[in-house]
BAROSE-823242 format. One record per atom (N, C-alpha, C): x negated, y, z negated; residue in three letters; atom name. Coordinates in steps of 0.2 Angstrom, whole numbers. Example, Ala and Ser with C-alpha at 12.3 -4.5 7.8 and 13.67 -1.06 7.14 Angstrom:
residues 2
      u      v      w  res  atom
    -66    -28    -39  ala     N
    -62    -22    -39  ala    CA
    -66    -16    -39  ala     C
    -64    -11    -35  ser     N
    -68     -5    -36  ser    CA
    -64      0    -39  ser     C
//
This chain:
residues 97
      u      v      w  res  atom
    198    244     41  ala     N
    195    238     44  ala    CA
    201    233     45  ala     C
    201    229     50  leu     N
    206    224     51  leu    CA
    205    218     46  leu     C
    199    217     43  ser     N
    198    212     38  ser    CA
    203    212     32  ser     C
    205    218     31  val     N
    210    219     25  val    CA
    217    216     26  val     C
    219    215     32  ala     N
    225    213     34  ala    CA
    227    206     30  ala     C
    223    201     30  ser     N
    225    195     27  ser    CA
    226    196     20  ser     C
    222    200     17  gly     N
    222    201      9  gly    CA
    229    205      8  gly     C
    231    209     12  arg     N
    237    213     11  arg    CA
    243    209     11  arg     C
    243    204     16  val     N
    248    199     17  val    CA
    249    195     11  val     C
    243    192      8  ser     N
    243    188      2  ser    CA
    246    192     -4  ser     C
    243    198     -5  phe     N
    245    202    -10  phe    CA
    253    203    -10  phe     C
    255    205     -4  thr     N
    263    207     -4  thr    CA
    267    200     -5  thr     C
    265    195     -3  leu     N
    269    188     -4  leu    CA
    267    185    -10  leu     C
    263    188    -14  gly     N
    261    185    -21  gly    CA
    257    178    -20  gly     C
    254    177    -15  leu     N
    250    171    -14  leu    CA
    243    172    -18  leu     C
    241    166    -20  thr     N
    234    166    -24  thr    CA
    230    161    -20  thr     C
    223    161    -22  gly     N
    219    157    -19  gly    CA
    215    160    -13  gly     C
    210    156    -10  pro     N
    206    159     -5  pro    CA
    210    163      1  pro     C
    207    168      3  cys     N
    210    172      9  cys    CA
    205    175     13  cys     C
    205    173     20  leu     N
    200    176     24  leu    CA
    203    178     31  leu     C
    199    183     34  thr     N
    201    185     40  thr    CA
    196    182     45  thr     C
    198    180     51  leu     N
    194    177     56  leu    CA
    194    181     62  leu     C
    189    182     66  asp     N
    189    184     73  asp    CA
    184    180     77  asp     C
    187    175     80  thr     N
    183    171     85  thr    CA
    186    172     92  thr     C
    189    178     94  ala     N
    192    179    100  ala    CA
    198    175    101  ala     C
    198    171    106  cys     N
    204    167    108  cys    CA
    205    161    104  cys     C
    201    159    100  ser     N
    201    153     96  ser    CA
    203    154     89  ser     C
    204    161     87  ser     N
    205    162     79  ser    CA
    211    158     76  ser     C
    216    158     79  ser     N
    222    154     76  ser    CA
    220    147     75  ser     C
    217    144     80  leu     N
    215    137     80  leu    CA
    210    136     74  leu     C
    205    140     74  val     N
    200    140     68  val    CA
    204    140     62  val     C
    208    145     61  ala     N
    212    146     55  ala    CA
    216    139     53  ala     C
    219    136     58  leu     N
    223    130     57  leu    CA
    218    125     55  leu     C
    212    124     58  his     N
    207    119     56  his    CA
    205    120     49  his     C
    203    126     47  leu     N
    201    128     40  leu    CA
    206    126     35  leu     C
    213    128     36  ala     N
    218    126     32  ala    CA
    219    119     31  ala     C
    219    115     37  ala     N
    220    108     36  ala    CA
    214    104     33  ala     C
    208    107     34  ser     N
    202    104     31  ser    CA
    202    105     23  ser     C
    205    111     21  ala     N
    205    112     14  ala    CA
    210    108     11  ala     C
    216    106     14  leu     N
    221    102     12  leu    CA
    218     95     11  leu     C
    214     93     16  lys     N
    211     86     17  lys    CA
    206     85     11  lys     C
    203     90      9  arg     N
    198     90      3  arg    CA
    201     91     -3  arg     C
    208     92     -3  met     N
    212     93     -9  met    CA
    210     99    -13  met     C
    208    104     -9  glu     N
    206    111    -12  glu    CA
    212    115    -14  glu     C
    218    113    -11  cys     N
    224    117    -13  cys    CA
    230    113    -11  cys     C
    236    114    -14  pro     N
    242    110    -13  pro    CA
    245    112     -6  pro     C
    244    118     -4  lys     N
    247    121      2  lys    CA
    243    126      5  lys     C
    243    127     11  ala     N
    239    132     15  ala    CA
    243    135     20  ala     C
    242    141     22  ala     N
    245    145     27  ala    CA
    240    147     32  ala     C
    242    146     38  ala     N
    237    148     44  ala    CA
    241    153     48  ala     C
    239    159     50  thr     N
    242    163     54  thr    CA
    238    166     59  thr     C
    241    168     65  gly     N
    237    171     70  gly    CA
    241    177     73  gly     C
    237    182     74  val     N
    240    188     77  val    CA
    236    191     83  val     C
    239    192     89  gly     N
    236    195     94  gly    CA
    239    202     96  gly     C
    234    207     95  met     N
    237    214     96  met    CA
    233    217    102  met     C
    237    221    105  leu     N
    234    225    111  leu    CA
    231    231    108  leu     C
    225    232    110  thr     N
    221    238    108  thr    CA
    218    241    114  thr     C
    218    248    114  gln     N
    215    251    120  gln    CA
    208    249    122  gln     C
    204    249    117  ala     N
    197    247    118  ala    CA
    196    240    122  ala     C
    200    235    119  val     N
    199    229    122  val    CA
    202    229    129  val     C
    208    232    130  ser     N
    211    233    137  ser    CA
    206    236    142  ser     C
    203    241    140  lys     N
    198    244    144  lys    CA
    192    240    146  lys     C
    190    236    141  ala     N
    184    232    142  ala    CA
    186    226    147  ala     C
    192    223    146  phe     N
    195    218    150  phe    CA
    196    220    157  phe     C
    199    227    158  ser     N
    200    229    164  ser    CA
    193    231    168  ser     C
    188    233    165  ala     N
    182    234    168  ala    CA
    178    228    170  ala     C
    180    222    166  ala     N
    177    216    168  ala    CA
    181    213    174  ala     C
    186    216    176  gly     N
    191    213    181  gly    CA
    195    207    179  gly     C
    197    207    173  met     N
    200    201    170  met    CA
    208    202    171  met     C
    210    208    171  leu     N
    217    210    171  leu    CA
    220    210    178  leu     C
    226    208    179  ser     N
    230    208    185  ser    CA
    231    215    188  ser     C
    229    217    194  val     N
    230    223    197  val    CA
    238    224    198  val     C
    241    219    200  leu     N
    248    219    201  leu    CA
    252    219    195  leu     C
    249    218    189  gly     N
    253    218    183  gly    CA
    258    212    182  gly     C
    256    206    186  arg     N
    260    200    185  arg    CA
    255    194    185  arg     C
    257    189    182  cys     N
    253    183    182  cys    CA
    256    178    187  cys     C
    251    176    191  his     N
    253    171    196  his    CA
    249    164    195  his     C
    251    161    190  thr     N
    248    155    188  thr    CA
    248    150    193  thr     C
    242    147    195  phe     N
    242    141    200  phe    CA
    244    144    207  phe     C
    243    150    208  asp     N
    245    153    214  asp    CA
    239    157    217  asp     C
    238    157    224  arg     N
    232    160    227  arg    CA
    233    168    226  arg     C
    239    170    225  arg     N
    240    178    224  arg    CA
    237    180    217  arg     C
    236    175    213  gly     N
    233    177    206  gly    CA
    227    181    206  gly     C
    227    187    203  asp     N
    222    192    203  asp    CA
    220    194    196  asp     C
    221    190    191  gly     N
    220    191    184  gly    CA
    226    189    179  gly     C
    225    192    173  tyr     N
    231    190    169  tyr    CA
    234    196    165  tyr     C
    240    196    162  cys     N
    243    201    159  cys    CA
    242    200    151  cys     C
    241    205    148  arg     N
    240    204    140  arg    CA
    247    205    137  arg     C
    247    202    131  gly     N
    254    203    127  gly    CA
    252    202    120  gly     C
    256    204    115  glu     N
    255    204    108  glu    CA
    260    198    106  glu     C
    257    195    100  gly     N
    261    189     97  gly    CA
    259    188     90  gly     C
    263    184     86  cys     N
    261    182     80  cys    CA
    264    175     78  cys     C
    260    171     75  gly     N
    263    164     73  gly    CA
    260    162     66  gly     C
    264    158     63  ala     N
    262    156     56  ala    CA
    264    149     55  ala     C
    260    145     51  leu     N
    261    138     49  leu    CA
    260    138     42  leu     C
    264    135     38  leu     N
    263    133     31  leu    CA
    262    126     31  leu     C
    256    124     29  leu     N
    254    116     28  leu    CA
    255    114     21  leu     C
//
């Protein structure tokens, strides 16, 4: 299960304290950042890490393609009438607060 990923990262880095995995689609990274900042504001911890990962999976790509969300041309044409969808990509970001 993907929910194990955050625990493995914490264990590998020797981090202690609460650890959770979120999946709120496109907003997961911002929700993680909000929860980390809220925990700091409530003084529940001295530091907090918020990370986000976007991975390409075949199942999601098939679903997006079936819904007509992906570009047929394989290119993004932002703010252009030739735009016919978007192109997927992978990425990762982390913030230590």
